[in-house]
C-alpha positions as CSV (number, residue, x, y, z in Angstrom):
1,M,0.1,0.0,0.0
2,N,2.0,2.8,-1.1
3,S,-0.9,5.5,-1.8
4,P,-3.0,7.0,0.3
5,T,-6.0,5.9,-1.8
6,V,-6.7,2.1,-1.0
7,H,-9.5,0.0,-1.4
8,L,-10.3,-2.4,1.6
9,P,-13.4,-5.3,1.1
10,F,-16.2,-5.4,1.7
11,P,-17.6,-5.8,4.3
12,P,-15.3,-2.7,6.0
13,P,-12.5,-4.8,7.7
14,V,-11.1,-3.4,11.2
15,V,-7.7,-1.7,10.3
16,V,-4.8,-1.2,13.2
17,G,-2.0,1.0,12.9
18,V,1.5,-1.1,14.1
19,D,4.6,0.4,15.0
20,G,6.2,-2.1,17.2
21,S,5.6,0.1,20.4
22,P,3.8,-1.3,23.5
23,G,1.0,1.0,22.7
24,S,0.9,-0.5,19.6
25,T,0.7,-4.1,20.8
26,L,-2.3,-2.8,23.1
27,A,-4.1,-1.4,20.3
28,V,-3.2,-4.5,18.0
29,R,-5.2,-6.8,20.8
30,W,-7.8,-4.6,20.6
31,A,-8.5,-4.7,17.5
32,A,-8.4,-8.5,16.9
33,E,-11.2,-8.4,19.7
34,D,-13.2,-6.3,18.2
35,A,-12.8,-7.8,14.8
36,A,-13.9,-11.4,15.8
37,L,-16.9,-9.9,17.6
38,R,-17.7,-7.9,14.7
39,Q,-16.8,-11.1,12.5
40,R,-14.5,-8.5,10.0
41,D,-11.2,-9.2,9.1
42,L,-7.9,-7.0,10.4
43,Y,-6.0,-5.2,8.4
44,L,-2.5,-4.4,9.9
45,V,-0.8,-1.6,8.7
46,H,2.9,-0.2,9.2
47,A,3.4,3.7,7.8
48,F,6.8,4.1,7.1
49,E,8.5,7.4,5.0
50,W,12.0,6.6,3.4
51,P,15.2,8.5,5.2
52,N,15.9,12.2,3.6
53,L,19.4,12.0,2.7
54,A,20.7,15.6,2.6
55,Y,22.7,14.9,-0.7
56,A,22.9,17.9,-3.5
57,P,22.1,16.8,-6.0
58,P,19.4,14.5,-4.1
59,L,20.2,10.9,-4.2
60,D,17.8,7.5,-4.0
61,L,18.4,5.7,-0.8
62,P,20.4,2.9,-1.9
63,L,17.9,-0.2,-2.9
64,V,20.3,-2.2,0.0
65,Y,18.7,-0.1,2.8
66,R,15.3,-0.1,1.1
67,S,15.1,-3.9,1.4
68,E,16.3,-3.5,4.9
69,I,13.7,-1.3,5.8
70,R,10.7,-3.4,3.9
71,E,12.2,-6.4,5.9
72,A,12.1,-4.7,9.2
73,A,8.3,-3.6,9.0
74,E,7.7,-7.0,7.8
75,L,8.8,-8.9,10.4
76,M,7.0,-6.3,13.1
77,L,3.7,-7.1,10.9
78,D,4.7,-10.5,11.3
79,D,4.7,-10.0,14.8
80,A,1.5,-7.9,15.1
81,A,-0.5,-11.0,13.7
82,A,1.0,-13.1,15.9
83,Q,-0.2,-11.2,18.7
84,A,-3.9,-10.7,16.9
85,R,-3.9,-14.7,16.3
86,S,-3.0,-15.1,20.3
87,V,-6.2,-13.4,21.1
88,A,-8.7,-14.5,18.0
89,P,-6.9,-17.5,16.4
90,A,-9.8,-18.0,13.5
91,L,-9.4,-14.4,12.6
92,R,-8.3,-13.4,9.0
93,I,-5.9,-11.2,8.9
94,R,-4.1,-9.3,6.4
95,T,-1.2,-6.6,6.8
96,A,0.3,-3.7,4.5
97,T,3.0,-0.7,4.5
98,A,2.6,2.6,3.1
99,T,5.2,4.8,2.4
100,E,3.8,7.9,3.4
101,P,2.9,9.7,6.9
102,A,1.1,7.9,9.2
103,V,-2.0,10.3,9.4
104,P,-2.7,10.6,5.8
105,A,-2.2,6.6,5.7
106,L,-4.6,5.8,8.4
107,A,-7.2,9.0,7.4
108,A,-7.2,7.6,3.9
109,L,-8.1,4.2,5.1
110,S,-10.6,5.5,7.2
111,R,-12.8,5.5,4.3
112,H,-13.3,2.1,3.9
113,A,-12.8,0.5,7.6
114,A,-15.4,0.1,10.0
115,E,-12.2,1.9,12.4
116,V,-9.1,2.4,12.6
117,V,-7.5,1.4,15.5
118,V,-4.1,3.1,17.6
119,G,-2.5,3.2,20.7
120,G,-1.9,5.8,22.8
121,R,1.7,6.0,22.6
122,G,3.8,4.5,19.9
123,R,6.9,5.0,17.7
124,G,8.2,5.6,14.1
125,G,5.1,6.0,11.9
126,F,2.8,6.4,14.5
127,T,5.1,8.5,17.3
128,D,3.3,9.9,19.8
129,L,0.0,9.7,17.6
130,L,-2.6,11.4,20.1
131,V,0.0,13.8,21.5
132,G,-0.3,17.3,20.1
133,A,-1.0,18.2,16.3
134,T,-0.5,15.0,15.3
135,G,-3.3,13.2,16.9
136,A,-5.6,16.0,16.3
137,Q,-5.2,15.6,12.7
138,L,-5.9,12.1,12.8
139,A,-9.3,12.7,14.1
140,A,-10.1,15.8,12.5
141,H,-9.2,14.0,9.4
142,A,-10.6,10.6,9.4
143,V,-14.2,10.1,8.4
144,G,-14.5,6.9,10.4
145,P,-14.2,6.3,14.1
146,V,-10.9,6.1,15.2
147,V,-10.1,4.2,18.4
148,I,-7.4,5.0,20.8
149,V,-6.3,2.0,23.1
150,R,-3.8,2.6,26.1
151,Y,-2.9,1.0,29.5
152,R,-3.2,3.2,32.6
153,G,-3.5,0.6,34.9
154,P,-6.4,-1.2,36.5
155,A,-9.7,1.4,37.3
156,A,-12.8,0.8,38.8
157,G,-16.1,3.2,38.7
158,A,-19.6,3.4,38.7
159,N,-19.5,1.9,35.1
160,T,-16.8,-0.7,35.5
161,N,-17.2,-3.1,32.4
162,R,-19.8,-0.8,30.3
163,V,-19.6,1.0,27.4
164,V,-19.6,5.0,28.3
165,V,-21.1,7.2,25.4
166,G,-20.9,11.1,26.0
167,V,-24.4,12.6,24.6
168,D,-24.6,16.3,24.1
169,G,-28.0,16.6,21.9
170,S,-26.8,17.9,18.4
171,P,-28.3,16.6,15.7
172,L,-25.2,15.2,15.1
173,A,-25.3,12.2,17.9
174,D,-26.5,9.7,16.0
175,S,-23.4,8.3,14.6
176,T,-21.8,8.4,18.0
177,L,-24.9,6.7,19.9
178,A,-25.1,4.1,16.7
179,F,-21.4,3.2,17.4
180,A,-21.8,3.0,21.3
181,F,-24.7,0.5,21.2
182,E,-23.3,-1.6,18.7
183,Q,-20.1,-2.1,20.9
184,A,-22.2,-2.5,23.6
185,A,-24.6,-5.2,22.1
186,L,-21.2,-6.9,20.7
187,R,-19.6,-7.1,24.1
188,N,-22.6,-7.9,25.9
189,V,-22.3,-5.5,28.8
190,G,-24.0,-2.7,29.6
191,L,-24.3,1.0,28.1
192,T,-24.1,4.0,30.5
193,A,-25.5,7.4,28.2
194,L,-23.7,10.4,29.9
195,H,-24.5,14.5,29.6
196,A,-22.2,16.6,31.8
197,Y,-24.1,20.0,32.3
198,R,-22.9,23.0,33.9
199,W,-24.4,25.7,36.4
200,P,-25.6,28.7,34.4
201,A,-23.1,31.5,34.5
202,T,-23.2,34.7,36.1
203,G,-23.8,38.0,34.4
204,D,-23.3,41.3,35.9
205,P,-22.3,41.4,39.8
206,G,-25.5,42.3,40.4
207,D,-27.3,39.7,38.6
208,L,-29.3,37.7,40.8
209,R,-30.7,34.9,38.1
210,P,-28.5,32.4,39.6
211,L,-30.0,32.3,43.1
212,L,-33.2,31.6,41.0
213,Y,-31.5,28.2,39.5
214,D,-32.9,24.7,40.7
215,R,-30.2,22.2,40.6
216,D,-32.7,19.6,40.7
217,E,-34.3,21.2,37.3
218,L,-31.0,21.8,35.7
219,R,-30.3,17.8,36.2
220,D,-33.9,16.7,35.1
221,G,-33.3,18.5,31.9
222,A,-30.2,16.9,31.1
223,L,-32.3,13.4,32.2
224,L,-35.1,14.3,29.6
225,L,-32.3,15.4,27.0
226,L,-30.4,12.2,27.8
227,A,-34.1,10.3,27.7
228,E,-35.1,12.2,24.3
229,A,-31.8,11.1,22.4
230,I,-31.3,7.3,23.1
231,A,-34.9,6.7,22.7
232,G,-35.0,5.2,19.2
233,W,-31.8,3.7,20.0
234,R,-33.2,1.8,23.0
235,E,-35.9,0.2,20.6
236,K,-33.3,-0.6,18.3
237,Y,-31.0,-2.6,21.2
238,P,-33.6,-4.0,23.4
239,D,-31.1,-6.4,25.3
240,V,-28.5,-3.5,25.9
241,D,-29.1,-2.4,29.5
242,V,-29.2,1.3,29.2
243,C,-28.5,3.6,32.2
244,L,-28.6,7.3,31.7
245,D,-26.6,9.8,34.1
246,A,-26.3,13.4,34.0
247,V,-23.3,15.0,35.9
248,E,-22.5,18.5,36.8
249,G,-18.9,19.3,35.7
250,R,-16.8,20.6,33.1
251,P,-17.4,17.7,30.3
252,G,-13.7,16.8,29.4
253,A,-13.2,16.3,33.8
254,V,-16.8,14.3,34.0
255,L,-15.9,11.9,30.9
256,A,-12.7,11.1,32.2
257,R,-13.9,10.7,35.7
258,E,-17.1,8.5,35.1
259,S,-15.1,6.2,32.4
260,A,-13.3,4.5,35.3
261,G,-12.9,0.9,34.7
262,A,-15.3,1.2,31.5
263,Q,-14.6,-0.8,28.5
264,L,-15.0,2.1,26.0
265,L,-15.8,5.8,26.0
266,V,-17.0,6.8,22.8
267,V,-17.2,10.4,22.0
268,G,-18.5,12.4,18.9
269,A,-15.9,14.6,16.8
270,R,-18.3,17.5,16.8
271,G,-20.7,18.4,18.8
272,H,-22.6,21.3,21.3
273,G,-24.0,21.9,24.6
274,G,-22.2,19.5,27.1
275,F,-19.5,18.3,24.7
276,T,-18.7,21.2,22.9
277,A,-15.8,21.2,19.8
278,L,-15.0,18.0,21.2
279,L,-12.2,17.7,19.0
280,L,-11.0,21.1,19.1
281,G,-9.6,22.4,22.3
282,S,-9.5,21.7,26.2
283,V,-12.6,19.5,26.5
284,S,-10.9,17.1,23.6
285,Q,-7.6,17.3,25.5
286,A,-9.3,16.4,28.9
287,A,-11.5,13.4,27.7
288,I,-8.9,11.8,25.1
289,H,-5.5,12.2,27.5
290,H,-7.0,11.4,30.5
291,A,-10.1,8.6,30.1
292,P,-8.5,5.4,31.9
293,C,-9.8,3.3,28.8
294,P,-10.3,3.3,25.0
295,V,-11.8,5.9,23.4
296,A,-13.8,5.7,20.5
297,V,-13.8,9.4,18.5
298,V,-16.9,8.7,16.0
299,H,-17.3,11.2,12.8
300,P,-21.0,12.1,11.9
301,Q,-22.1,9.9,8.7
302,K,-22.3,12.1,5.7
303,H,-25.4,11.1,3.4
């Protein structure tokens, strides 16, 4: 695979970025389990760029070095395939290399994949994938869901072994809810739909309106928003145990705290209200960087 234009088979496979790091291994194992649950193929992809030789005039990299680099990439992919088979022995696995930067390679694949899975930390083609501009670019430009897998040690909380989904009531939330309900159903676990709300801001120093606000009414309004957002999905997935939870606080901090012990946290790539501009600023950084479980970032479906 040497071009951003990639044609993957149907039904869309699960794609995982591989770079040989411990974070990559976690991503491969998570992706293998998910592909088996979905009954989809698993694509292992390693992206790299040829070293830039600063000669004048420019010279191509000697063929012997190109061969060594490709062999190292193939060995890395073979090791990743072995890791995947240790999780799901019957899984159909394919491997590919991309001689281009990681973000465009993965973003292109996301157009034809069920999801793209990456580790929270990496090296080589996926160095620090979810730290700084590189991770933001991938999340922003991917078309399908992007799952970031990291391990922060054992954690437990109110939503242990559940899927948690952030809901903001925006018209774009359906894709996020669809992914979350599907994951909960595949894993045979419960789903917690979570909305973070804030105490209304005070206006002028003499503004007395905040004194009239009722915390119970604010929470009831948030729970009503959740109930309306998931009503149709509850009918589609009647066997999924659904819990609605409205929590006062900053959305990123709420997501990170309430996802302790969860199998997966699902958030939308865009939103408003409780999860405004989730991938554009401090809210996204708090949720993605601090959630103690894998995080799925879901983009709205284009019709």
